[in-house]
A tleap script that builds the chain and sets N, CA, C and O, in Angstrom:
source leaprc.protein.ff14SB
mol = sequence {
  NMET LEU PRO TYR ALA ASN ARG VAL THR LYS
  GLY ASP ASP TYR GLN ALA ILE VAL ARG ARG
  GLY VAL ARG VAL GLY ALA ARG GLY ILE THR
  VAL SER VAL ARG GLU ARG ASP THR ASN ASP
  THR PRO THR ARG PHE GLY PHE ILE VAL SER
  LYS ARG VAL GLY VAL ALA VAL VAL ARG ASN
  ARG ILE ARG ARG ARG LEU LYS ALA VAL SER
  ARG GLU LEU LEU PRO GLU VAL GLY SER GLY
  PHE ASP ILE VAL TYR ARG VAL HIE PRO GLU
  ALA ALA ALA LEU GLY PHE GLU GLU LEU ARG
  GLU ARG ALA ARG PHE GLY SER LEU ARG GLY
  VAL ARG ARG ILE ALA ALA SER GLY ASP GLU
  SER ALA PRO ARG THR VAL SER SER SER CTHR
}
set mol.1.N position { 68.119 -6.055 -5.833 }
set mol.1.CA position { 67.547 -4.727 -5.781 }
set mol.1.C position { 68.271 -3.906 -4.712 }
set mol.1.O position { 68.639 -4.424 -3.658 }
set mol.2.N position { 68.463 -2.655 -4.993 }
set mol.2.CA position { 69.117 -1.749 -4.059 }
set mol.2.C position { 68.132 -1.408 -2.936 }
set mol.2.O position { 67.026 -0.952 -3.226 }
set mol.3.N position { 68.494 -1.612 -1.674 }
set mol.3.CA position { 67.574 -1.324 -0.566 }
set mol.3.C position { 67.107 0.137 -0.574 }
set mol.3.O position { 67.837 1.036 -0.991 }
set mol.4.N position { 65.885 0.348 -0.106 }
set mol.4.CA position { 65.294 1.684 -0.111 }
set mol.4.C position { 66.160 2.683 0.656 }
set mol.4.O position { 66.274 3.839 0.247 }
set mol.5.N position { 66.765 2.257 1.751 }
set mol.5.CA position { 67.605 3.148 2.564 }
set mol.5.C position { 68.834 3.624 1.799 }
set mol.5.O position { 69.458 4.614 2.182 }
set mol.6.N position { 69.186 2.931 0.729 }
set mol.6.CA position { 70.370 3.283 -0.056 }
set mol.6.C position { 70.017 3.980 -1.367 }
set mol.6.O position { 70.824 3.989 -2.297 }
set mol.7.N position { 68.822 4.565 -1.452 }
set mol.7.CA position { 68.407 5.252 -2.671 }
set mol.7.C position { 68.146 6.727 -2.400 }
set mol.7.O position { 67.577 7.084 -1.368 }
set mol.8.N position { 68.561 7.572 -3.320 }
set mol.8.CA position { 68.189 8.985 -3.292 }
set mol.8.C position { 66.815 9.046 -3.946 }
set mol.8.O position { 66.645 8.577 -5.072 }
set mol.9.N position { 65.829 9.621 -3.252 }
set mol.9.CA position { 64.464 9.593 -3.776 }
set mol.9.C position { 63.860 10.973 -4.003 }
set mol.9.O position { 62.885 11.091 -4.745 }
set mol.10.N position { 64.402 12.008 -3.396 }
set mol.10.CA position { 63.788 13.335 -3.492 }
set mol.10.C position { 64.537 14.224 -4.470 }
set mol.10.O position { 65.767 14.206 -4.533 }
set mol.11.N position { 63.785 14.994 -5.223 }
set mol.11.CA position { 64.365 15.905 -6.202 }
set mol.11.C position { 65.304 16.921 -5.579 }
set mol.11.O position { 66.333 17.257 -6.165 }
set mol.12.N position { 64.964 17.412 -4.401 }
set mol.12.CA position { 65.831 18.383 -3.722 }
set mol.12.C position { 67.178 17.764 -3.364 }
set mol.12.O position { 68.211 18.431 -3.425 }
set mol.13.N position { 67.160 16.493 -2.994 }
set mol.13.CA position { 68.413 15.803 -2.678 }
set mol.13.C position { 69.275 15.651 -3.928 }
set mol.13.O position { 70.483 15.884 -3.886 }
set mol.14.N position { 68.651 15.261 -5.039 }
set mol.14.CA position { 69.394 15.157 -6.303 }
set mol.14.C position { 70.040 16.495 -6.645 }
set mol.14.O position { 71.215 16.564 -7.005 }
set mol.15.N position { 69.253 17.545 -6.526 }
set mol.15.CA position { 69.736 18.884 -6.865 }
set mol.15.C position { 70.924 19.280 -5.994 }
set mol.15.O position { 71.911 19.810 -6.504 }
set mol.16.N position { 70.844 19.035 -4.706 }
set mol.16.CA position { 71.931 19.392 -3.792 }
set mol.16.C position { 73.193 18.593 -4.093 }
set mol.16.O position { 74.295 19.140 -4.065 }
set mol.17.N position { 73.041 17.314 -4.379 }
set mol.17.CA position { 74.205 16.468 -4.653 }
set mol.17.C position { 74.896 16.915 -5.933 }
set mol.17.O position { 76.119 17.049 -5.967 }
set mol.18.N position { 74.120 17.147 -6.982 }
set mol.18.CA position { 74.704 17.522 -8.273 }
set mol.18.C position { 75.320 18.916 -8.209 }
set mol.18.O position { 76.381 19.149 -8.788 }
set mol.19.N position { 74.675 19.834 -7.519 }
set mol.19.CA position { 75.182 21.215 -7.477 }
set mol.19.C position { 76.343 21.406 -6.509 }
set mol.19.O position { 77.284 22.138 -6.816 }
set mol.20.N position { 76.293 20.763 -5.351 }
set mol.20.CA position { 77.304 21.018 -4.323 }
set mol.20.C position { 78.287 19.877 -4.115 }
set mol.20.O position { 79.216 19.994 -3.316 }
set mol.21.N position { 78.090 18.789 -4.821 }
set mol.21.CA position { 78.965 17.638 -4.643 }
set mol.21.C position { 80.232 17.740 -5.474 }
set mol.21.O position { 80.355 18.603 -6.343 }
set mol.22.N position { 81.155 16.861 -5.198 }
set mol.22.CA position { 82.391 16.739 -5.971 }
set mol.22.C position { 82.049 15.932 -7.216 }
set mol.22.O position { 81.471 14.850 -7.116 }
set mol.23.N position { 82.402 16.450 -8.387 }
set mol.23.CA position { 82.107 15.759 -9.640 }
set mol.23.C position { 83.356 15.096 -10.193 }
set mol.23.O position { 84.436 15.686 -10.220 }
set mol.24.N position { 83.187 13.866 -10.631 }
set mol.24.CA position { 84.267 13.122 -11.274 }
set mol.24.C position { 83.717 12.613 -12.598 }
set mol.24.O position { 82.694 11.929 -12.634 }
set mol.25.N position { 84.402 12.950 -13.684 }
set mol.25.CA position { 83.919 12.554 -14.997 }
set mol.25.C position { 84.740 11.440 -15.607 }
set mol.25.O position { 85.968 11.437 -15.531 }
set mol.26.N position { 84.058 10.514 -16.199 }
set mol.26.CA position { 84.676 9.478 -17.024 }
set mol.26.C position { 83.822 9.425 -18.288 }
set mol.26.O position { 82.637 9.755 -18.239 }
set mol.27.N position { 84.389 9.023 -19.401 }
set mol.27.CA position { 83.646 9.053 -20.657 }
set mol.27.C position { 82.331 8.280 -20.527 }
set mol.27.O position { 82.329 7.090 -20.212 }
set mol.28.N position { 81.226 8.961 -20.770 }
set mol.28.CA position { 79.921 8.320 -20.720 }
set mol.28.C position { 79.170 8.475 -19.412 }
set mol.28.O position { 77.976 8.186 -19.350 }
set mol.29.N position { 79.849 8.928 -18.364 }
set mol.29.CA position { 79.190 9.023 -17.059 }
set mol.29.C position { 79.861 10.108 -16.217 }
set mol.29.O position { 81.082 10.264 -16.245 }
set mol.30.N position { 79.053 10.848 -15.475 }
set mol.30.CA position { 79.564 11.814 -14.508 }
set mol.30.C position { 79.051 11.392 -13.136 }
set mol.30.O position { 77.861 11.129 -12.959 }
set mol.31.N position { 79.955 11.333 -12.176 }
set mol.31.CA position { 79.595 10.912 -10.826 }
set mol.31.C position { 79.700 12.121 -9.902 }
set mol.31.O position { 80.739 12.779 -9.848 }
set mol.32.N position { 78.628 12.409 -9.180 }
set mol.32.CA position { 78.626 13.478 -8.179 }
set mol.32.C position { 78.566 12.829 -6.802 }
set mol.32.O position { 77.715 11.981 -6.538 }
set mol.33.N position { 79.484 13.241 -5.929 }
set mol.33.CA position { 79.562 12.658 -4.582 }
set mol.33.C position { 79.485 13.784 -3.567 }
set mol.33.O position { 80.167 14.801 -3.695 }
set mol.34.N position { 78.652 13.592 -2.565 }
set mol.34.CA position { 78.522 14.587 -1.504 }
set mol.34.C position { 78.490 13.869 -0.165 }
set mol.34.O position { 77.865 12.818 -0.022 }
set mol.35.N position { 79.170 14.449 0.810 }
set mol.35.CA position { 79.167 13.873 2.153 }
set mol.35.C position { 77.854 14.215 2.832 }
set mol.35.O position { 77.367 15.340 2.724 }
set mol.36.N position { 77.280 13.243 3.534 }
set mol.36.CA position { 76.031 13.483 4.256 }
set mol.36.C position { 76.337 14.162 5.582 }
set mol.36.O position { 77.489 14.220 6.011 }
set mol.37.N position { 75.300 14.674 6.223 }
set mol.37.CA position { 75.476 15.419 7.469 }
set mol.37.C position { 76.102 14.580 8.570 }
set mol.37.O position { 76.959 15.062 9.311 }
set mol.38.N position { 75.685 13.346 8.679 }
set mol.38.CA position { 76.259 12.459 9.691 }
set mol.38.C position { 76.830 11.230 9.002 }
set mol.38.O position { 76.236 10.707 8.058 }
set mol.39.N position { 77.976 10.773 9.473 }
set mol.39.CA position { 78.652 9.646 8.843 }
set mol.39.C position { 78.023 8.297 9.149 }
set mol.39.O position { 78.346 7.304 8.497 }
set mol.40.N position { 77.121 8.243 10.141 }
set mol.40.CA position { 76.525 6.953 10.477 }
set mol.40.C position { 75.284 6.646 9.641 }
set mol.40.O position { 74.665 5.597 9.821 }
set mol.41.N position { 74.912 7.549 8.729 }
set mol.41.CA position { 73.774 7.299 7.852 }
set mol.41.C position { 74.228 6.478 6.650 }
set mol.41.O position { 75.370 6.612 6.212 }
set mol.42.N position { 73.360 5.638 6.114 }
set mol.42.CA position { 73.781 4.795 4.989 }
set mol.42.C position { 74.069 5.617 3.732 }
set mol.42.O position { 73.454 6.658 3.501 }
set mol.43.N position { 74.993 5.141 2.942 }
set mol.43.CA position { 75.290 5.775 1.663 }
set mol.43.C position { 74.105 5.557 0.736 }
set mol.43.O position { 73.528 4.471 0.682 }
set mol.44.N position { 73.749 6.623 -0.002 }
set mol.44.CA position { 72.625 6.543 -0.936 }
set mol.44.C position { 73.120 6.759 -2.361 }
set mol.44.O position { 74.083 7.490 -2.592 }
set mol.45.N position { 72.453 6.116 -3.310 }
set mol.45.CA position { 72.788 6.233 -4.719 }
set mol.45.C position { 71.581 6.748 -5.490 }
set mol.45.O position { 70.439 6.412 -5.177 }
set mol.46.N position { 71.852 7.571 -6.505 }
set mol.46.CA position { 70.805 8.061 -7.392 }
set mol.46.C position { 71.268 7.946 -8.834 }
set mol.46.O position { 72.466 7.877 -9.110 }
set mol.47.N position { 70.305 7.926 -9.753 }
set mol.47.CA position { 70.613 7.692 -11.156 }
set mol.47.C position { 69.848 8.679 -12.018 }
set mol.47.O position { 68.632 8.815 -11.882 }
set mol.48.N position { 70.553 9.367 -12.904 }
set mol.48.CA position { 69.935 10.288 -13.848 }
set mol.48.C position { 70.271 9.778 -15.243 }
set mol.48.O position { 71.418 9.842 -15.684 }
set mol.49.N position { 69.249 9.270 -15.927 }
set mol.49.CA position { 69.427 8.741 -17.277 }
set mol.49.C position { 68.365 9.406 -18.149 }
set mol.49.O position { 67.201 9.008 -18.124 }
set mol.50.N position { 68.766 10.418 -18.921 }
set mol.50.CA position { 67.798 11.189 -19.698 }
set mol.50.C position { 67.390 10.467 -20.975 }
set mol.50.O position { 67.999 9.467 -21.356 }
set mol.51.N position { 66.366 10.977 -21.624 }
set mol.51.CA position { 65.880 10.389 -22.870 }
set mol.51.C position { 66.891 10.515 -24.001 }
set mol.51.O position { 66.796 9.803 -25.001 }
set mol.52.N position { 67.849 11.407 -23.851 }
set mol.52.CA position { 68.895 11.541 -24.870 }
set mol.52.C position { 69.774 10.295 -24.945 }
set mol.52.O position { 70.433 10.062 -25.958 }
set mol.53.N position { 69.787 9.499 -23.885 }
set mol.53.CA position { 70.611 8.289 -23.849 }
set mol.53.C position { 70.059 7.238 -24.811 }
set mol.53.O position { 70.832 6.505 -25.429 }
set mol.54.N position { 68.758 7.156 -24.945 }
set mol.54.CA position { 68.162 6.173 -25.848 }
set mol.54.C position { 66.725 5.880 -25.469 }
set mol.54.O position { 66.125 6.565 -24.640 }
set mol.55.N position { 66.191 4.849 -26.093 }
set mol.55.CA position { 64.813 4.456 -25.811 }
set mol.55.C position { 64.735 3.856 -24.408 }
set mol.55.O position { 65.759 3.608 -23.770 }
set mol.56.N position { 63.515 3.628 -23.939 }
set mol.56.CA position { 63.301 3.177 -22.561 }
set mol.56.C position { 64.051 1.886 -22.239 }
set mol.56.O position { 64.576 1.737 -21.135 }
set mol.57.N position { 64.106 0.966 -23.177 }
set mol.57.CA position { 64.794 -0.304 -22.939 }
set mol.57.C position { 66.267 -0.062 -22.626 }
set mol.57.O position { 66.816 -0.678 -21.712 }
set mol.58.N position { 66.903 0.821 -23.371 }
set mol.58.CA position { 68.324 1.131 -23.178 }
set mol.58.C position { 68.530 1.861 -21.859 }
set mol.58.O position { 69.440 1.529 -21.100 }
set mol.59.N position { 67.687 2.856 -21.581 }
set mol.59.CA position { 67.815 3.618 -20.331 }
set mol.59.C position { 67.658 2.712 -19.118 }
set mol.59.O position { 68.426 2.808 -18.161 }
set mol.60.N position { 66.665 1.836 -19.160 }
set mol.60.CA position { 66.429 0.947 -18.026 }
set mol.60.C position { 67.542 -0.077 -17.862 }
set mol.60.O position { 67.878 -0.445 -16.736 }
set mol.61.N position { 68.119 -0.543 -18.963 }
set mol.61.CA position { 69.240 -1.483 -18.879 }
set mol.61.C position { 70.418 -0.820 -18.180 }
set mol.61.O position { 71.047 -1.420 -17.308 }
set mol.62.N position { 70.716 0.417 -18.564 }
set mol.62.CA position { 71.824 1.146 -17.934 }
set mol.62.C position { 71.532 1.368 -16.455 }
set mol.62.O position { 72.417 1.192 -15.617 }
set mol.63.N position { 70.314 1.749 -16.130 }
set mol.63.CA position { 69.937 1.983 -14.735 }
set mol.63.C position { 70.068 0.699 -13.907 }
set mol.63.O position { 70.578 0.735 -12.787 }
set mol.64.N position { 69.612 -0.426 -14.449 }
set mol.64.CA position { 69.737 -1.707 -13.735 }
set mol.64.C position { 71.197 -2.067 -13.508 }
set mol.64.O position { 71.567 -2.542 -12.434 }
set mol.65.N position { 72.022 -1.840 -14.521 }
set mol.65.CA position { 73.447 -2.142 -14.388 }
set mol.65.C position { 74.087 -1.267 -13.317 }
set mol.65.O position { 74.894 -1.747 -12.521 }
set mol.66.N position { 73.732 0.012 -13.295 }
set mol.66.CA position { 74.301 0.910 -12.287 }
set mol.66.C position { 73.824 0.539 -10.882 }
set mol.66.O position { 74.573 0.686 -9.916 }
set mol.67.N position { 72.601 0.066 -10.763 }
set mol.67.CA position { 72.117 -0.384 -9.452 }
set mol.67.C position { 72.909 -1.595 -8.974 }
set mol.67.O position { 73.228 -1.704 -7.790 }
set mol.68.N position { 73.225 -2.500 -9.889 }
set mol.68.CA position { 74.033 -3.673 -9.529 }
set mol.68.C position { 75.430 -3.244 -9.090 }
set mol.68.O position { 75.968 -3.770 -8.116 }
set mol.69.N position { 76.010 -2.297 -9.806 }
set mol.69.CA position { 77.334 -1.775 -9.442 }
set mol.69.C position { 77.268 -1.108 -8.073 }
set mol.69.O position { 78.181 -1.263 -7.262 }
set mol.70.N position { 76.201 -0.369 -7.813 }
set mol.70.CA position { 76.042 0.327 -6.532 }
set mol.70.C position { 76.003 -0.656 -5.370 }
set mol.70.O position { 76.606 -0.414 -4.325 }
set mol.71.N position { 75.291 -1.766 -5.555 }
set mol.71.CA position { 75.252 -2.794 -4.502 }
set mol.71.C position { 76.653 -3.325 -4.215 }
set mol.71.O position { 77.010 -3.554 -3.060 }
set mol.72.N position { 77.444 -3.520 -5.268 }
set mol.72.CA position { 78.816 -4.008 -5.092 }
set mol.72.C position { 79.689 -2.986 -4.366 }
set mol.72.O position { 80.585 -3.353 -3.607 }
set mol.73.N position { 79.419 -1.699 -4.606 }
set mol.73.CA position { 80.255 -0.637 -4.045 }
set mol.73.C position { 79.938 -0.305 -2.589 }
set mol.73.O position { 80.768 0.298 -1.907 }
set mol.74.N position { 78.771 -0.680 -2.102 }
set mol.74.CA position { 78.376 -0.308 -0.734 }
set mol.74.C position { 79.449 -0.611 0.309 }
set mol.74.O position { 79.765 0.272 1.106 }
set mol.75.N position { 80.027 -1.818 0.346 }
set mol.75.CA position { 81.057 -2.081 1.365 }
set mol.75.C position { 82.323 -1.244 1.172 }
set mol.75.O position { 82.965 -0.860 2.149 }
set mol.76.N position { 82.684 -0.959 -0.078 }
set mol.76.CA position { 83.906 -0.197 -0.345 }
set mol.76.C position { 83.761 1.272 0.011 }
set mol.76.O position { 84.687 1.880 0.548 }
set mol.77.N position { 82.607 1.841 -0.285 }
set mol.77.CA position { 82.385 3.268 -0.057 }
set mol.77.C position { 82.190 3.556 1.423 }
set mol.77.O position { 82.625 4.600 1.910 }
set mol.78.N position { 81.551 2.657 2.138 }
set mol.78.CA position { 81.262 2.904 3.546 }
set mol.78.C position { 79.963 3.671 3.688 }
set mol.78.O position { 79.120 3.647 2.792 }
set mol.79.N position { 79.799 4.351 4.812 }
set mol.79.CA position { 78.555 5.086 5.037 }
set mol.79.C position { 78.821 6.583 5.050 }
set mol.79.O position { 79.956 7.035 5.196 }
set mol.80.N position { 77.736 7.338 4.892 }
set mol.80.CA position { 77.830 8.785 5.021 }
set mol.80.C position { 77.996 9.564 3.728 }
set mol.80.O position { 78.403 10.725 3.769 }
set mol.81.N position { 77.689 8.958 2.563 }
set mol.81.CA position { 77.839 9.664 1.291 }
set mol.81.C position { 76.567 9.555 0.461 }
set mol.81.O position { 75.797 8.604 0.596 }
set mol.82.N position { 76.362 10.543 -0.396 }
set mol.82.CA position { 75.337 10.494 -1.432 }
set mol.82.C position { 76.065 10.492 -2.764 }
set mol.82.O position { 76.947 11.320 -2.991 }
set mol.83.N position { 75.704 9.576 -3.643 }
set mol.83.CA position { 76.369 9.442 -4.936 }
set mol.83.C position { 75.306 9.427 -6.025 }
set mol.83.O position { 74.361 8.641 -5.968 }
set mol.84.N position { 75.465 10.301 -7.018 }
set mol.84.CA position { 74.539 10.346 -8.150 }
set mol.84.C position { 75.314 10.108 -9.434 }
set mol.84.O position { 76.338 10.742 -9.687 }
set mol.85.N position { 74.804 9.176 -10.246 }
set mol.85.CA position { 75.380 8.896 -11.560 }
set mol.85.C position { 74.539 9.607 -12.612 }
set mol.85.O position { 73.333 9.381 -12.707 }
set mol.86.N position { 75.175 10.465 -13.400 }
set mol.86.CA position { 74.504 11.108 -14.532 }
set mol.86.C position { 75.066 10.459 -15.787 }
set mol.86.O position { 76.263 10.541 -16.062 }
set mol.87.N position { 74.194 9.816 -16.539 }
set mol.87.CA position { 74.611 9.036 -17.700 }
set mol.87.C position { 74.504 9.886 -18.960 }
set mol.87.O position { 73.517 10.593 -19.165 }
set mol.88.N position { 75.529 9.807 -19.798 }
set mol.88.CA position { 75.576 10.527 -21.072 }
set mol.88.C position { 75.262 9.558 -22.211 }
set mol.88.O position { 75.390 8.347 -22.031 }
set mol.89.N position { 74.855 10.060 -23.376 }
set mol.89.CA position { 74.472 9.180 -24.490 }
set mol.89.C position { 75.531 8.152 -24.892 }
set mol.89.O position { 75.178 7.058 -25.333 }
set mol.90.N position { 76.825 8.478 -24.752 }
set mol.90.CA position { 77.878 7.519 -25.123 }
set mol.90.C position { 77.801 6.235 -24.300 }
set mol.90.O position { 78.277 5.189 -24.742 }
set mol.91.N position { 77.215 6.305 -23.124 }
set mol.91.CA position { 77.158 5.142 -22.233 }
set mol.91.C position { 76.286 4.023 -22.791 }
set mol.91.O position { 76.411 2.874 -22.367 }
set mol.92.N position { 75.406 4.343 -23.734 }
set mol.92.CA position { 74.535 3.318 -24.310 }
set mol.92.C position { 75.342 2.230 -25.011 }
set mol.92.O position { 74.885 1.092 -25.118 }
set mol.93.N position { 76.533 2.570 -25.486 }
set mol.93.CA position { 77.368 1.605 -26.209 }
set mol.93.C position { 78.303 0.826 -25.284 }
set mol.93.O position { 79.000 -0.080 -25.741 }
set mol.94.N position { 78.329 1.159 -24.002 }
set mol.94.CA position { 79.250 0.501 -23.074 }
set mol.94.C position { 78.706 -0.846 -22.613 }
set mol.94.O position { 77.503 -1.006 -22.405 }
set mol.95.N position { 79.598 -1.800 -22.459 }
set mol.95.CA position { 79.232 -3.081 -21.869 }
set mol.95.C position { 79.197 -2.957 -20.353 }
set mol.95.O position { 79.579 -1.929 -19.795 }
set mol.96.N position { 78.737 -4.013 -19.695 }
set mol.96.CA position { 78.607 -3.976 -18.242 }
set mol.96.C position { 79.943 -3.752 -17.549 }
set mol.96.O position { 80.037 -2.933 -16.635 }
set mol.97.N position { 80.975 -4.470 -17.974 }
set mol.97.CA position { 82.287 -4.358 -17.318 }
set mol.97.C position { 82.849 -2.944 -17.422 }
set mol.97.O position { 83.382 -2.408 -16.450 }
set mol.98.N position { 82.728 -2.349 -18.598 }
set mol.98.CA position { 83.258 -1.001 -18.790 }
set mol.98.C position { 82.464 0.017 -17.969 }
set mol.98.O position { 83.044 0.920 -17.364 }
set mol.99.N position { 81.140 -0.130 -17.949 }
set mol.99.CA position { 80.298 0.758 -17.150 }
set mol.99.C position { 80.634 0.599 -15.668 }
set mol.99.O position { 80.680 1.585 -14.933 }
set mol.100.N position { 80.869 -0.634 -15.229 }
set mol.100.CA position { 81.226 -0.895 -13.835 }
set mol.100.C position { 82.532 -0.192 -13.473 }
set mol.100.O position { 82.621 0.463 -12.435 }
set mol.101.N position { 83.536 -0.328 -14.325 }
set mol.101.CA position { 84.833 0.294 -14.046 }
set mol.101.C position { 84.727 1.808 -13.960 }
set mol.101.O position { 85.331 2.421 -13.079 }
set mol.102.N position { 83.976 2.414 -14.853 }
set mol.102.CA position { 83.840 3.876 -14.843 }
set mol.102.C position { 83.060 4.360 -13.628 }
set mol.102.O position { 83.432 5.355 -13.006 }
set mol.103.N position { 81.985 3.665 -13.291 }
set mol.103.CA position { 81.198 4.046 -12.114 }
set mol.103.C position { 82.014 3.848 -10.836 }
set mol.103.O position { 81.984 4.688 -9.937 }
set mol.104.N position { 82.735 2.745 -10.763 }
set mol.104.CA position { 83.569 2.463 -9.587 }
set mol.104.C position { 84.670 3.507 -9.452 }
set mol.104.O position { 84.900 4.032 -8.363 }
set mol.105.N position { 85.352 3.809 -10.561 }
set mol.105.CA position { 86.409 4.813 -10.567 }
set mol.105.C position { 85.875 6.152 -10.060 }
set mol.105.O position { 86.468 6.763 -9.170 }
set mol.106.N position { 84.761 6.606 -10.625 }
set mol.106.CA position { 84.203 7.902 -10.240 }
set mol.106.C position { 83.756 7.951 -8.795 }
set mol.106.O position { 84.006 8.933 -8.095 }
set mol.107.N position { 83.098 6.897 -8.345 }
set mol.107.CA position { 82.590 6.866 -6.969 }
set mol.107.C position { 83.727 6.889 -5.956 }
set mol.107.O position { 83.734 7.706 -5.036 }
set mol.108.N position { 84.683 5.991 -6.133 }
set mol.108.CA position { 85.778 5.900 -5.161 }
set mol.108.C position { 86.675 7.130 -5.215 }
set mol.108.O position { 87.174 7.574 -4.181 }
set mol.109.N position { 86.883 7.681 -6.389 }
set mol.109.CA position { 87.716 8.881 -6.489 }
set mol.109.C position { 87.029 10.074 -5.821 }
set mol.109.O position { 87.683 10.867 -5.144 }
set mol.110.N position { 85.726 10.202 -6.009 }
set mol.110.CA position { 84.983 11.277 -5.354 }
set mol.110.C position { 85.012 11.156 -3.843 }
set mol.110.O position { 85.195 12.150 -3.141 }
set mol.111.N position { 84.831 9.943 -3.338 }
set mol.111.CA position { 84.875 9.708 -1.890 }
set mol.111.C position { 86.261 10.033 -1.346 }
set mol.111.O position { 86.383 10.658 -0.292 }
set mol.112.N position { 87.310 9.611 -2.062 }
set mol.112.CA position { 88.682 9.905 -1.613 }
set mol.112.C position { 88.950 11.407 -1.599 }
set mol.112.O position { 89.614 11.904 -0.690 }
set mol.113.N position { 88.449 12.128 -2.583 }
set mol.113.CA position { 88.663 13.581 -2.634 }
set mol.113.C position { 88.002 14.269 -1.442 }
set mol.113.O position { 88.581 15.179 -0.847 }
set mol.114.N position { 86.806 13.839 -1.098 }
set mol.114.CA position { 86.114 14.423 0.054 }
set mol.114.C position { 86.865 14.077 1.334 }
set mol.114.O position { 87.059 14.938 2.193 }
set mol.115.N position { 87.288 12.828 1.465 }
set mol.115.CA position { 88.015 12.406 2.666 }
set mol.115.C position { 89.341 13.148 2.790 }
set mol.115.O position { 89.743 13.508 3.897 }
set mol.116.N position { 90.023 13.381 1.678 }
set mol.116.CA position { 91.316 14.069 1.709 }
set mol.116.C position { 91.166 15.545 2.035 }
set mol.116.O position { 92.037 16.137 2.673 }
set mol.117.N position { 90.060 16.143 1.598 }
set mol.117.CA position { 89.892 17.577 1.809 }
set mol.117.C position { 89.423 17.895 3.222 }
set mol.117.O position { 89.726 18.963 3.754 }
set mol.118.N position { 88.692 16.977 3.824 }
set mol.118.CA position { 88.184 17.229 5.167 }
set mol.118.C position { 86.964 18.126 5.172 }
set mol.118.O position { 86.319 18.291 6.208 }
set mol.119.N position { 86.638 18.711 4.019 }
set mol.119.CA position { 85.434 19.530 3.899 }
set mol.119.C position { 84.992 19.530 2.445 }
set mol.119.O position { 85.590 18.857 1.605 }
set mol.120.N position { 83.951 20.281 2.156 }
set mol.120.CA position { 83.418 20.298 0.798 }
set mol.120.C position { 83.979 21.439 -0.035 }
set mol.120.O position { 83.386 21.792 -1.055 }
set mol.121.N position { 85.095 22.026 0.362 }
set mol.121.CA position { 85.672 23.117 -0.416 }
set mol.121.C position { 86.701 22.616 -1.418 }
set mol.121.O position { 87.453 23.407 -1.987 }
set mol.122.N position { 86.736 21.301 -1.636 }
set mol.122.CA position { 87.678 20.719 -2.598 }
set mol.122.C position { 87.293 21.142 -4.010 }
set mol.122.O position { 86.139 21.491 -4.257 }
set mol.123.N position { 88.244 21.114 -4.935 }
set mol.123.CA position { 87.891 21.413 -6.323 }
set mol.123.C position { 86.744 20.509 -6.753 }
set mol.123.O position { 86.732 19.318 -6.442 }
set mol.124.N position { 85.788 21.074 -7.465 }
set mol.124.CA position { 84.552 20.366 -7.722 }
set mol.124.C position { 84.596 19.400 -8.896 }
set mol.124.O position { 83.764 18.495 -8.949 }
set mol.125.N position { 85.500 19.538 -9.818 }
set mol.125.CA position { 85.454 18.706 -11.009 }
set mol.125.C position { 86.779 18.008 -11.247 }
set mol.125.O position { 87.840 18.630 -11.194 }
set mol.126.N position { 86.710 16.723 -11.507 }
set mol.126.CA position { 87.876 15.928 -11.867 }
set mol.126.C position { 87.483 15.144 -13.104 }
set mol.126.O position { 86.417 14.529 -13.124 }
set mol.127.N position { 88.311 15.149 -14.133 }
set mol.127.CA position { 87.988 14.426 -15.355 }
set mol.127.C position { 88.993 13.326 -15.595 }
set mol.127.O position { 90.134 13.379 -15.136 }
set mol.128.N position { 88.542 12.334 -16.322 }
set mol.128.CA position { 89.413 11.233 -16.696 }
set mol.128.C position { 89.077 10.813 -18.109 }
set mol.128.O position { 87.923 10.896 -18.528 }
set mol.129.N position { 90.062 10.369 -18.834 }
set mol.129.CA position { 89.809 9.895 -20.188 }
set mol.129.C position { 89.413 8.433 -20.196 }
set mol.129.O position { 89.228 7.851 -21.264 }
set mol.130.N position { 89.279 7.828 -19.026 }
set mol.130.CA position { 88.933 6.413 -18.912 }
set mol.130.C position { 87.574 6.141 -19.477 }
set mol.130.O position { 87.118 4.998 -19.465 }
savepdb mol mol.pdb
quit
């Protein structure tokens, strides 16, 4: 289970991350990454899986898989970021390995873009055919 300190829990936080964060798209998933105010705070993850993705069993399976991927990514990402995964209906057909690769790609690419820019004025959207 993903520790409580590493979860985005408030609607206002989700809104800020999605609206002001750097977005990286991969087929089936969009990753929004935003730098937190202080770098010593733990990285938090959030998940948006709408009913358009499928029935509850499918949505929850995808959410559980993304939580497992998030736990794996914690050491790589470091601290000081908020990351939200927005899942698209195509993701219902993805296996765990493919979902892991896309989530990992989006998360690390978003973090690198923020680190390279030094601020949040970097271009907001990056797409990949992966």
